[in-house]
C-alpha positions as CSV (number, residue, x, y, z in Angstrom):
1,X,0.0,0.0,0.0
2,X,1.3,3.4,-1.0
3,X,1.7,6.0,1.8
4,X,-0.3,9.2,1.2
5,X,1.8,12.1,-0.3
6,X,4.7,9.7,-0.5
7,X,6.6,11.6,-3.2
8,X,6.5,14.9,-1.3
9,X,7.6,13.2,1.9
10,X,10.5,11.5,0.1
11,X,11.9,14.6,-1.3
12,X,11.3,16.5,1.9
13,X,13.4,14.2,4.1
14,X,16.0,12.8,1.7
15,X,19.5,13.4,3.0
16,X,18.4,14.9,6.3
17,X,19.4,13.4,9.7
18,X,16.8,14.9,12.0
19,X,14.5,17.8,12.0
20,X,14.7,20.6,14.5
21,X,11.7,20.3,17.0
22,X,9.1,22.9,17.7
23,X,10.3,25.5,20.2
24,X,7.5,24.5,22.5
25,X,6.2,20.9,22.7
26,X,2.8,20.0,23.9
27,X,2.6,18.1,27.1
28,X,2.4,14.4,26.1
29,X,-0.2,12.1,27.6
30,X,1.1,8.8,29.0
31,X,-0.9,6.8,26.5
32,X,0.8,8.6,23.6
33,X,4.2,7.8,25.0
34,X,3.3,4.2,25.3
35,X,2.1,4.2,21.7
36,X,5.4,5.8,20.7
37,X,7.3,3.0,22.5
38,X,5.4,0.3,20.7
39,X,5.9,1.8,17.3
40,X,9.6,2.3,18.1
41,X,9.9,-1.4,19.1
42,X,8.4,-2.5,15.7
43,X,10.7,-0.1,13.7
44,X,13.7,-1.0,15.8
45,X,13.3,-4.7,15.3
46,X,12.8,-4.1,11.5
47,X,16.0,-2.1,11.5
48,X,18.0,-4.8,13.3
49,X,16.9,-7.5,10.7
50,X,17.0,-5.3,7.6
51,X,18.8,-6.7,4.6
52,X,18.6,-3.5,2.6
53,X,16.0,-4.8,0.0
54,X,13.2,-6.3,2.0
55,X,10.0,-4.2,2.0
56,X,9.3,-2.2,5.2
57,X,6.2,-2.3,7.3
58,X,3.3,-0.2,6.3
59,X,1.3,2.3,8.4
60,X,-1.7,0.0,7.9
61,X,0.1,-3.0,9.2
62,X,1.3,-1.1,12.3
63,X,-2.3,0.0,12.9
64,X,-3.5,-3.6,12.7
65,X,-0.8,-4.8,15.1
66,X,-1.5,-2.1,17.7
67,X,-5.3,-2.1,17.3
68,X,-5.3,1.6,16.4
69,X,-6.6,3.5,13.3
70,X,-4.3,4.5,10.5
71,X,-4.9,8.1,11.3
72,X,-3.8,7.7,14.9
73,X,-0.7,5.8,13.8
74,X,0.1,8.4,11.1
75,X,-0.2,11.2,13.6
76,X,1.9,9.3,16.2
77,X,4.7,8.7,13.6
78,X,4.6,12.4,12.6
79,X,5.0,13.5,16.2
80,X,7.8,11.0,16.7
81,X,9.6,12.6,13.8
82,X,9.0,16.2,15.0
83,X,8.8,15.9,18.8
84,X,11.5,13.2,19.3
85,X,13.6,14.1,16.3
86,X,13.5,10.4,15.2
87,X,14.5,9.7,11.5
88,X,11.2,7.8,10.8
89,X,10.0,8.3,7.2
90,X,8.2,6.6,4.4
91,X,10.6,5.4,1.7
92,X,9.2,4.7,-1.8
93,X,11.7,2.0,-2.8
94,X,11.0,0.1,0.4
95,X,7.2,0.6,0.1
96,X,6.9,1.3,3.8
97,X,7.8,3.1,7.0
98,X,11.2,2.8,8.8
99,X,14.2,4.4,10.3
100,X,16.4,6.0,7.7
101,X,19.3,6.3,10.1
102,X,20.6,4.2,12.9
103,X,18.5,4.5,16.0
104,X,19.5,2.7,19.2
105,X,16.8,3.8,21.7
106,X,13.7,5.9,22.2
107,X,14.3,9.1,24.2
108,X,13.2,8.4,27.8
109,X,12.0,11.9,28.6
110,X,9.4,13.9,26.7
111,X,9.0,17.4,27.9
112,X,8.7,20.9,26.7
113,X,11.8,23.0,25.8
114,X,11.2,25.3,28.7
115,X,10.9,22.3,31.1
116,X,14.1,20.8,29.7
117,X,16.0,24.0,30.2
118,X,14.5,24.3,33.7
119,X,15.9,20.8,34.5
120,X,19.3,22.0,33.2
121,X,19.2,25.0,35.6
122,X,18.2,22.6,38.4
123,X,21.2,20.4,37.7
124,X,23.5,23.5,37.7
125,X,22.0,24.4,41.1
126,X,23.7,21.3,42.5
127,X,26.9,23.3,42.3
128,X,25.7,24.9,45.5
129,X,26.7,21.6,47.2
130,X,29.9,21.1,45.2
131,X,32.6,19.6,47.4
132,X,30.1,18.0,49.8
133,X,30.1,14.2,50.4
134,X,26.7,13.8,48.7
135,X,27.4,16.0,45.6
136,X,28.6,13.0,43.5
137,X,25.4,11.0,44.2
138,X,23.2,14.0,43.3
139,X,25.1,14.5,40.0
140,X,24.7,10.8,39.2
141,X,20.9,10.8,39.5
142,X,20.7,14.1,37.5
143,X,22.7,12.5,34.7
144,X,20.2,9.6,34.6
145,X,17.3,12.1,34.5
146,X,18.7,13.9,31.6
147,X,19.9,10.9,29.7
148,X,16.8,11.0,27.5
149,X,17.0,14.7,26.5
150,X,16.9,15.3,22.8
151,X,20.2,15.9,21.1
152,X,19.9,19.6,20.6
153,X,18.9,20.1,24.3
154,X,21.9,18.2,25.4
155,X,24.1,20.5,23.4
156,X,22.3,23.5,24.9
157,X,22.9,22.1,28.4
158,X,26.7,22.1,27.7
159,X,26.4,25.7,26.6
160,X,24.3,26.5,29.7
161,X,27.0,25.1,32.0
162,X,29.4,27.6,30.6
163,X,26.9,30.5,30.7
164,X,25.3,30.0,34.1
165,X,26.8,29.2,37.5
166,X,25.8,29.4,41.2
167,X,28.0,30.9,44.0
168,X,26.1,30.5,47.3
169,X,27.6,30.4,50.8
170,X,26.3,28.6,53.8
171,X,25.5,25.2,52.3
172,X,25.8,22.2,54.5
173,X,29.3,20.7,53.7
174,X,29.9,18.1,56.3
175,X,26.8,15.9,56.5
176,X,27.9,12.3,56.7
177,X,26.3,10.5,53.6
178,X,25.0,7.8,55.9
179,X,22.7,10.3,57.5
180,X,20.8,10.7,54.2
181,X,21.0,7.0,53.5
182,X,19.2,6.2,56.8
183,X,16.8,9.1,57.3
184,X,15.2,9.1,53.9
185,X,14.0,5.4,53.9
186,X,13.2,5.8,57.6
187,X,10.8,8.6,56.8
188,X,9.2,6.7,53.8
189,X,8.8,3.4,55.7
190,X,8.1,5.0,59.2
191,X,11.0,3.4,60.9
192,X,12.0,4.6,64.4
193,X,15.5,6.1,64.7
194,X,18.1,6.2,67.4
195,X,20.4,9.2,66.9
196,X,23.4,10.7,68.7
197,X,22.9,14.4,68.5
198,X,25.3,17.2,69.4
199,X,24.2,20.8,69.8
200,X,25.9,23.7,68.1
201,X,27.2,24.9,71.4
202,X,27.9,23.5,74.8
203,X,28.0,19.9,75.9
204,X,25.2,17.5,75.1
205,X,22.6,17.7,77.9
206,X,22.3,14.8,80.3
207,X,18.6,14.6,79.9
208,X,18.1,11.2,81.5
209,X,16.8,9.4,78.4
210,X,15.2,6.2,79.7
211,X,16.5,3.9,77.0
212,X,19.8,5.4,76.0
213,X,22.9,7.1,77.2
214,X,23.3,10.8,77.4
215,X,23.1,12.5,74.1
216,X,21.1,9.8,72.4
217,X,17.5,10.3,71.1
218,X,14.8,7.9,70.0
219,X,12.7,9.6,67.4
220,X,10.0,9.0,64.9
221,X,11.1,10.7,61.6
222,X,8.4,12.8,59.9
223,X,10.0,15.0,57.2
224,X,13.4,16.2,55.9
225,X,13.8,19.7,54.5
226,X,16.5,22.0,53.2
227,X,16.1,25.4,54.8
228,X,18.6,28.2,54.1
229,X,20.9,25.7,52.4
230,X,20.9,23.6,55.6
231,X,19.3,20.1,55.9
232,X,17.0,19.4,58.8
233,X,15.1,16.4,60.1
234,X,11.7,16.9,61.7
235,X,10.9,14.1,64.1
236,X,8.7,13.2,67.0
237,X,10.9,13.0,70.1
238,X,9.7,10.1,72.2
239,X,11.2,11.5,75.4
240,X,9.9,15.0,75.0
241,X,6.7,14.0,73.4
242,X,6.9,16.7,70.8
243,X,8.2,17.6,67.4
244,X,11.9,18.6,67.3
245,X,14.2,19.7,64.6
246,X,17.6,18.1,64.1
247,X,20.3,19.5,61.9
248,X,21.7,16.5,59.8
249,X,25.2,17.8,60.1
250,X,25.1,17.4,63.9
251,X,23.9,13.8,63.9
252,X,27.0,11.9,64.9
253,X,25.6,8.3,64.9
254,X,22.3,7.1,63.5
255,X,20.6,3.7,63.2
256,X,17.1,2.2,62.7
257,X,15.8,0.4,65.8
258,X,13.6,-2.0,63.8
259,X,10.4,-0.5,65.3
260,X,7.7,0.7,62.8
261,X,6.1,3.9,63.9
262,X,2.4,4.7,63.8
263,X,1.4,7.3,61.2
264,X,1.5,10.9,62.5
265,X,-0.1,13.9,60.8
266,X,2.6,16.4,59.8
267,X,2.4,19.4,57.5
268,X,5.8,20.9,57.0
269,X,4.4,24.1,55.4
270,X,2.1,24.7,58.4
271,X,5.0,23.9,60.7
272,X,7.2,26.5,59.1
273,X,4.6,29.2,58.5
274,X,5.7,31.2,61.4
275,X,9.3,30.4,61.2
276,X,12.2,32.5,60.2
277,X,14.9,30.0,59.3
278,X,14.8,26.4,60.7
279,X,13.6,27.4,64.2
280,X,10.0,26.5,64.9
281,X,7.5,25.8,67.6
282,X,7.6,29.3,69.1
283,X,4.8,31.8,69.3
284,X,4.5,34.1,66.2
285,X,4.5,37.8,66.8
286,X,3.9,40.9,64.6
287,X,7.3,42.3,63.6
288,X,7.7,45.8,62.2
289,X,11.1,47.0,60.9
290,X,12.2,50.3,59.3
291,X,14.9,50.4,56.7
292,X,16.7,53.3,55.0
293,X,19.7,53.9,52.8
294,X,21.0,51.0,50.7
295,X,18.9,48.5,52.7
296,X,15.7,50.3,51.7
297,X,16.5,49.5,48.1
298,X,17.7,45.9,48.5
299,X,15.2,44.5,51.0
300,X,12.1,44.7,48.6
301,X,14.0,42.8,46.0
302,X,13.9,39.5,47.9
303,X,11.3,37.3,49.5
304,X,12.3,36.9,53.2
305,X,9.1,35.4,54.5
306,X,5.7,34.6,53.0
307,X,3.9,37.0,55.4
308,X,6.1,40.0,54.6
309,X,4.5,43.3,53.6
310,X,6.7,46.2,52.4
311,X,5.4,49.8,52.1
312,X,6.9,53.3,52.1
313,X,7.5,54.8,55.6
314,X,4.8,57.5,56.4
315,X,7.6,59.8,57.6
316,X,9.8,59.5,54.6
317,X,8.9,57.9,51.2
318,X,12.7,57.1,50.7
319,X,12.5,54.7,53.7
320,X,10.4,51.6,54.0
321,X,8.5,49.7,56.6
322,X,8.5,45.9,56.5
323,X,6.0,43.9,58.5
324,X,5.8,40.1,58.9
325,X,4.4,37.6,61.4
326,X,7.1,35.3,62.6
327,X,8.5,33.8,65.8
328,X,11.4,35.6,67.4
329,X,14.5,33.4,67.3
330,X,18.3,33.7,66.9
331,X,18.1,33.5,63.1
332,X,15.8,36.5,63.0
333,X,18.0,38.5,65.4
334,X,21.1,37.7,63.4
335,X,19.4,38.7,60.1
336,X,18.4,42.1,61.5
337,X,21.9,42.6,62.8
338,X,23.2,42.1,59.2
339,X,21.6,45.4,58.4
340,X,22.7,47.4,61.4
341,X,23.2,51.1,60.5
342,X,20.2,51.0,58.1
343,X,17.6,49.3,60.2
344,X,15.5,49.9,63.3
345,X,13.1,47.6,65.1
346,X,9.8,49.4,65.7
347,X,7.8,46.5,67.1
348,X,7.9,44.5,69.4
349,X,10.1,46.1,72.0
350,X,11.4,42.7,73.2
351,X,12.9,42.2,69.7
352,X,14.4,45.7,69.7
353,X,16.1,44.9,73.1
354,X,17.5,41.6,71.8
355,X,18.9,43.3,68.7
356,X,20.4,46.2,70.8
357,X,21.9,43.7,73.2
358,X,23.4,41.7,70.3
359,X,24.9,44.8,68.7
360,X,26.4,46.0,72.0
361,X,27.9,42.6,72.7
362,X,29.2,42.5,69.1
363,X,30.8,45.9,69.4
364,X,32.4,45.0,72.8
365,X,33.7,41.8,71.4
366,X,35.2,43.5,68.4
367,X,37.0,46.0,70.6
368,X,38.2,43.5,73.2
369,X,39.4,40.8,70.8
370,X,40.8,43.3,68.3
371,X,42.8,44.9,71.0
372,X,44.2,41.5,72.2
373,X,45.1,40.7,68.6
374,X,46.9,44.0,68.1
375,X,48.8,43.6,71.3
376,X,49.8,40.0,70.5
377,X,50.8,41.0,66.9
378,X,52.9,44.0,68.3
379,X,54.6,41.7,70.8
380,X,55.5,39.2,68.0
381,X,56.9,42.0,65.8
382,X,59.0,43.3,68.7
383,X,60.5,39.8,69.4
384,X,61.3,39.4,65.7
385,X,63.0,42.8,65.7
386,X,65.0,41.9,68.8
387,X,66.1,38.6,67.2
388,X,67.4,40.4,64.1
389,X,69.2,43.2,66.2
390,X,71.4,41.6,68.9
391,X,72.6,45.0,70.1
392,X,69.1,46.1,70.9
393,X,68.8,46.7,74.6
394,X,72.4,47.8,75.1
């Protein structure tokens, strides 16, 4: 059976390897992808056993084998040619449909151009964690995800790697890989964990845990989140009977106890709604800050919290007021102190006092430690001078 418009198709595709795809591909239903896979299997087997003269399969025969109409199969083949850049054409001398170039596999990922580029950007974002113990694993899975990208998008990814980069400070760099390897399946399969946790400051508390030594916790893992480039485990602490947050980098030892936990309702978005940074579980308060100078121009350019509202200050339109509803915690105080000289806490007074105390202590520490360093440095220089001048002191 002759393929419709075969002469025009023949002249149109002769000598070409692949066609450039549409700039935007339609989202492809799963059933269409399955049909593509079946057609590819038929054409691939034909290619593998082709002797160069045997007639190729017809559109009608493919439709019969798959139980579809000729129109459906013709449209599917046309989309495989355009959307997947596969060299599938009707060839007059073979009286049928086939691959006109060597094809080894069907692309595994069908997505729009913008989605593909978005995936490339996401892969580049892994450079944030470059040098960490888990960077290699992340890169490996990303390579698998992009293995099916069309040829021209793979080329664009190489160009994108040269054109775009990420330079972010503060990423967790010292999380033992085993922490991820244990916590992730523990959350999925609700397995109780025993962890040895060390706080950021001071010695581990001797809290009299009933079933473990000091510093050990038995917890039911609920969720794992990356907050401000740091990874945190949300878990139900059996001793304290409440949800606690554990920084993965501070977990020294971890193991599954073999106990399956009962399901617990947990909504991470709700849990973090009133949080500024990873701290949670504290009462939210209405915060009002006033910014001026350089800060007044920079602050509105970023989303610091979902509840933030920024408006011109009534007293001076060159200044701004920022309001948000969050819990007061060390991360919030530290963030405000980053803008000292261009920020003032209007409400609440308790936060203003904490910021003032932190700034005073910071100034005092700078003066004291700086003076000690200057004195030590001056003493070292004097000793070096004495050593090079034996007559000094006579």
